[in-house]
C-alpha positions, 0 to 999 in steps of 0.5 A: 366503546370505539378504539381510536386507530393511531395514525402511523408516523411514516417519518420515524419508521426505520426499514428493517432489511428483509431476511434475504437482504441480510443474508446477501450482506453477510456473504463474502465475495468469491475469492476470484471476483471483486475481492481480488481487485480490493486486495490489489488496491489494499497492496497499492495503498500499503506500498504507495503510502508506506504503511506498515503491513501490520495495519491490516491486523489492527482492530480499527482498520478491520472495523473501518473496512467492514463498514465500507464493505462487509462482504470484503474479507481482508487478506492475511498478512502472509498474502499481503507480503507475497503480493507486495513482493510480486509488485516489487518484482514487477516494478523492478522489471518495469524500471529496468526496461525503462532505463534501457532506453535512457541516455543519462542517469544521475545518482543522488544520495541522502544520509540522515539520522533517525530519532533512535540515532541510527544513520540511513543512506538513500540512493536515488536516480533521476533521468529524462525519458525519450518523451521528456518526462523527468522521473526519479526512483529510489534504488536502495535505502540501507542502514549506514553503519560507519561514520559519515565521512566522504571515504566511507560514503564512497566505499559504501556506494561502490559495494554491489547492490543486492 
């Protein structure tokens, strides 16, 4: 009796990666390569979008990053904190240099109360560059510990910034 050969259904066949492909996928990027660029983008995301640093330790975020690129190893919280400090210093220096060329600066303040009944004050500056670009920057945000009277606001604003 002859056995019938089954036709192979090509449409339902799932291709399994070769051993070499699987090994290549599991290897992490060297620390001085694209990993560094991805770290910079991560720090920019955290600072630009005001995300908590703890987000990089969240299981869901780790799973998301692994699905996007399983060769990328997330930096430690300490490493992100250090890089955020570096970015802050770089931006502070850049702002100081830009302000040296500006003729006039306008200061504004905003005081608000959080859901936890804590008052905060934000000090912003606004200026026009030599290229006629209107720019703004937050100089300081701090907890406002006294009553929101004009005298108290003036007193707080006259304190030297740290």
